[in-house]
C-alpha positions in Angstrom: 52.2 -40.8 -69.5 49.3 -38.5 -68.7 50.2 -35.0 -67.4 48.5 -33.3 -64.5 48.6 -30.0 -66.5 46.7 -29.3 -69.6 48.3 -26.9 -72.1 45.7 -24.7 -73.6 46.0 -21.9 -76.3 44.8 -18.8 -74.6 45.9 -16.3 -77.3 47.6 -16.3 -80.6 50.9 -15.0 -79.1 51.6 -17.9 -76.8 50.6 -20.7 -74.4 49.4 -20.6 -70.8 49.3 -23.5 -68.3 45.9 -24.2 -66.7 45.8 -26.6 -63.7 42.8 -29.0 -63.9 42.0 -31.4 -61.1 42.5 -34.8 -62.5 41.6 -38.2 -61.0 45.3 -38.7 -59.9 45.3 -35.3 -58.1 42.1 -36.0 -56.3 43.3 -39.4 -55.2 46.4 -37.9 -53.8 44.4 -35.3 -51.8 41.9 -37.8 -50.5 44.6 -40.3 -49.6 46.5 -37.6 -47.7 43.4 -36.6 -45.8 42.7 -40.2 -44.8 46.3 -40.6 -43.6 46.1 -37.5 -41.5 42.9 -38.6 -39.8 44.3 -42.0 -38.9 47.6 -40.5 -37.8 45.8 -38.0 -35.5 44.0 -40.8 -33.8 47.2 -42.3 -32.6 47.0 -45.8 -31.2 43.3 -45.8 -30.3 41.4 -49.0 -30.6 38.7 -48.3 -33.2 36.6 -51.4 -32.5 35.8 -50.9 -28.9 33.2 -48.2 -29.2 31.1 -49.6 -32.0 28.4 -51.2 -29.8 25.6 -48.6 -29.4 23.8 -50.4 -26.6 24.7 -52.9 -24.0 21.9 -53.9 -21.6 22.4 -53.7 -17.8 21.0 -57.2 -17.2 20.9 -60.3 -19.4 18.6 -63.1 -18.1 18.7 -66.7 -19.3 15.3 -68.3 -18.4 15.5 -72.0 -17.9 13.1 -74.7 -16.8 14.4 -75.6 -13.3 13.9 -79.4 -13.8 15.0 -80.0 -17.4 17.3 -76.9 -17.9 15.5 -76.3 -21.2 15.5 -72.7 -22.4 12.1 -71.1 -21.9 12.8 -67.6 -23.2 10.1 -67.9 -25.9 6.9 -66.6 -24.3 8.7 -65.2 -21.2 8.5 -61.6 -20.2 9.5 -59.4 -17.4 10.9 -56.2 -16.0 14.1 -54.8 -14.6 13.7 -52.2 -11.9 16.4 -49.9 -10.3 14.9 -47.3 -7.9 12.3 -45.4 -9.9 13.7 -46.6 -13.3 11.7 -49.4 -14.9 12.5 -51.2 -18.1 10.7 -54.1 -19.8 12.8 -57.2 -20.6 13.1 -57.8 -24.3 13.7 -61.2 -25.8 16.8 -61.5 -28.0 17.3 -65.1 -29.2 17.3 -67.2 -26.1 17.8 -64.5 -23.5 15.9 -61.6 -22.0 17.6 -58.3 -21.6 16.9 -54.9 -20.2 18.1 -51.8 -18.3 20.3 -49.1 -19.6 21.9 -47.5 -16.5 24.1 -48.4 -13.6 22.3 -49.4 -10.4 21.0 -52.2 -8.3 18.2 -54.0 -10.1 15.3 -56.2 -9.1 14.4 -58.5 -12.0 11.1 -60.3 -12.5 10.5 -63.0 -15.1 7.1 -64.5 -15.9 6.0 -67.2 -18.3 2.8 -69.1 -18.7 3.0 -72.5 -16.9 5.7 -71.3 -14.5 5.8 -69.5 -11.1 7.0 -65.9 -11.2 10.7 -65.6 -10.7 12.1 -62.6 -8.8 15.7 -61.7 -8.0 16.9 -58.6 -6.3 20.3 -57.1 -5.5 21.7 -57.4 -9.1 24.4 -54.7 -9.1 25.4 -53.2 -12.4 28.4 -51.0 -11.5 30.9 -51.1 -14.4 31.0 -49.5 -17.8 33.6 -49.6 -20.5 35.8 -46.6 -21.4 33.2 -45.7 -24.1 30.4 -45.5 -21.4 28.6 -48.7 -22.4 27.5 -50.9 -19.5 29.2 -54.1 -18.7 26.2 -56.4 -18.6 25.5 -58.7 -15.6 24.3 -62.2 -16.6 21.7 -64.0 -14.5 20.1 -67.4 -14.9 16.5 -67.6 -14.0 15.5 -71.1 -13.0 11.7 -71.1 -13.5 9.6 -73.7 -11.6 6.6 -75.2 -13.4 3.2 -74.7 -11.9 1.3 -77.9 -11.0 
C-alpha cells in the first residue's frame, strides 16, 4: 500500500515527515470540490439553460398548392416596431427575431408572390430568458 507521507532523512539525528501532494490526495480534493458545487446548486435543472439562442419567429415556407417545402432560395425579414432582423434559413425553416414583441414577417422567393403576415405576438420566455418561439407556416402562391 502506498503512503500519502514520504519519510525523508533530514539530518543524521532523526527522521522528519514531509507531506507531498500525491495523485490520491489531489483526487480527493478535486472530488470534494465537485461534490460541493453540485450540492450548492440544489435541485436545479442543469439542461434547461443550455440553448444560447432561440429565435422569436420560425417560419416554414411551403408551396400553397403542393405543400412542398420551398425554404431553399427563400428570404425575408421579421419586423417589430423599429427592430428589423433578416430571416435566416436553417434546414427547412426560416427564423429570425431576438426579442419579445409583435412581428410582421415578410417572405420572398423567386417564382412566388411575396407573403406578409402581421400580428405575430412573441410574449413568452423561459425562466432562463430565452424566447419561446412562435411557429408560422407561410403558404406561398406561385406567380403565373
